[in-house]
N, C-alpha and C positions, 0 to 999 in steps of 0.2 A: 768811715762813712757816718754822717750825722744820724742820730736816732731821736725820735720824737714820740711822746705818749699822746694818744688821742682817744678819748672816751667815746667810742663809736663802734658800730658793727663794721667789721672789715672782712671782705670776701675777695678771693683771688679773681682777677679779670674785671672787677667793678671799677667804676669811676666814682671818686669820692671828693667832696669839697672839704678842704682843710678847716679845722677849727680855727677860731680867731687867734688863739695862742700860738699854734703851730705856724699859721700863716705869717704872723708877725715875726716870729723867731727865724723861720727858714727864708722867707721871701724878703723881709725888710732888713732884719739885722744881718743875716748871713748872705743876703743878696742872691738868693737862689734864682736860677734861670731855667727856661724851658729845656726839658730833657735831663735836668739834674736828677740824681737818684738819692734816696734816703731810706731809712728803715722806720716803719711805723709799728707800734705795738699798742694794744688796748687793755693790757692787764689780765687777759683771759688765757694766756699761754701762747707761746710762739711769737713770731714777728713776721712782718711783711716788707718785701722790697717794693718800693713805689717810685714812680717817675712823674715829674711835674709835666703836665700837658697844657695847662692854661694858667695865666697870671693876669689879673686886672687890678684896678685900684682898691677894690673892696675884699677880694678873696682870691683863692687859687684852688685848682683841682688837680688830682693825681690819678694815675692809672695803676692799679695794684697788679704787679707782674708776677710775684712769687710769694709763696708762704714757706717759712722755715719753722720747723717744730722745736727749735732749740729751747730747752728749759734749763736755765742755769741756777734754779732755785736750790737752796740747801735741802739735802735729802730728808731732813727731819723738820717738823714744824716747831719753831721756837717763838714763844711770846715773851717779850721783855716787859715786865712791870716796872716802869721807870718813874720814880718820884720827880716831879717837875722842878727845874732849876731856872734861875734867871740868866739873862745875857745869852752869850753864844754857846754856853755849855750844852743846852738842850738841843740847839740846832746841830751841833757837832755829833752828839750822841745819836740822833735820829739819822743823820747822813751816813755815819759809819756803820751803824747797825743795818741799815738798808743795803749798803755795799756788801756786807757780810752775810746777807741772806735771811734776815729776820722775817718772820711771817706776819707778826703784828706787834704794835707797841701800845701797851695800856698805860695811859697817863694816870699818875697817882698823886694823891696828897697825903701828907704825913704830919706828925707833930712838929718836925723841923723843916717842913716844906717851905721854900722861899717865896712861893707864889701861889695864888688861888685864881683859877679861871672862873669868871662868871660868864656863862655860855653866850648870852646875848651880846654882852659888851666885848667879849674877847674872841668872837667868832673869827676875826681876822688873824689872830694869833694861831688858832686851831688850823685855819686854812693855810697859813704860812708853813706850819710844820708838815702838813700833808704835801704841800708843794715841794718842800725839801726832799721828801721821800721820792716824789716823782722825778725830780731833777737828778737825784742820785741813781735811780734806775736807768734813766736815759744815758747817763755817763758810764755806768759800770757794766751794762749789758743785761741787767735783770729784766725779765719780761712780765713779772708779777709785782704789783705795787703793794707794799705792806700797809695794812690799815692802821691809822692813828686813832685810837679809841678814846672817847670822851672820858674825862677824869672821874676816878672813883677814890674813896678812902682806902688806904692800905688794908685796914681790917676787913672792909667789905670784899675787896678783891681776893684776899687769901682764903676767905671763907667760901667764896662762890666759884673760884676758878678750878676747872678740872684739867688735869694733865697726867700723863704716865710718870713723869719725873718732875718734881717741884723743888726748886732751889732758891735759897736766899743767900745773897753774897754778904757774908758776915763772918768776922773772926770767931773761931771756935777752938776749944781745946781738943775736941773730938775730930779725928781725921775722917774725911768722907771721900771716897773714890767714885768717879763716874762709872756707871755700868757700861760694858761693851758687849754687843753693839748697843748704841744709844737707842732708847725707845722713840717711838714716832712723834710723840707730843711732849714738849718740854716747856716749862714756865720758869722764868728767872726773875726774882724780885731784887731790885737795886734801889738803894736808899738815896737820900739827898746828900748835898755836900757835907752836912753835919752828921750824916749817918742815921740809920734807923734807931729808934729808942729801944731799950731793953724789952719794954712791954711789947712793942711791935714785932721784934724778933721772936719773943716767946709765943706770941699769937700765931705767927707764921709757922713756927715749929709744931704747935698744937694741931695745925691743919696740914701736916705732912710735908712742909717745906724743910728740906735738909739744909743746914748751915754749910755753905761751901766756901772754903778759904783757898785763895791762890797763893800758896806759900804763906809767909807771915806779913805780907804787904797789905797796907790799907790803900785801896785804889780810889781814885777820884770818881765821882759819879758819872762823868762822861767817858772815862776810860774803862770802867767795869764791863759795859756791854760789848766793847771791842774785844776784850780779853776772853770773855765767855764764848762769844760767837766764833772767835778764831780757834778756840779749842774744839768746839763742835765741828767746825769745818775740817780740822785735822783728823778727828776721829771718824769722820764720814768718808774719808778718802779710800 
């Protein structure tokens, strides 16, 4: 069954006009018809079974038939601090991190960061990344949209961010094992394609970010969040 995100108040037995985005996708692209059903969710938890009851040239409305309290969110809250990269790598990292249950993604800049966002000029890029997270939730069954947070410098974030467990994905001679059970709030710092500088790793360590190595491999920037979140999912089963 098709699933759509709509930023609106949803209540069982109400009649609701679809947002322009959902109307276009469901009724124009997918050619939805009267009495077709779909799932709507608004990011506040759970999802709603709705039925199309009216379609016209400009909009469509639905009747909300049922509420399901399904929450497929990861049992622990994980914030990924991801240094931004160019091209499709950032899109891929956000999409897969969302599918694996990330709570939020903090965009970061670093010494070797490939791009800098100037908020006014690059609002479209920021909105694009949030849209990727929404589309991933629609596809994978998640009912809570991870927040894509405006960029900070690595040094600023590691000094300010509070979490029960803080990790920086970096090669280290010291072996670190994840605690079990996992704590409720986890932060993971992931560098750019060229890696974090020694100074940035040292600063992270000073603020209680443990260097976490997955074997002896150097992971790509878009692969690292997938590996980290997959391990968290496994440990939460």
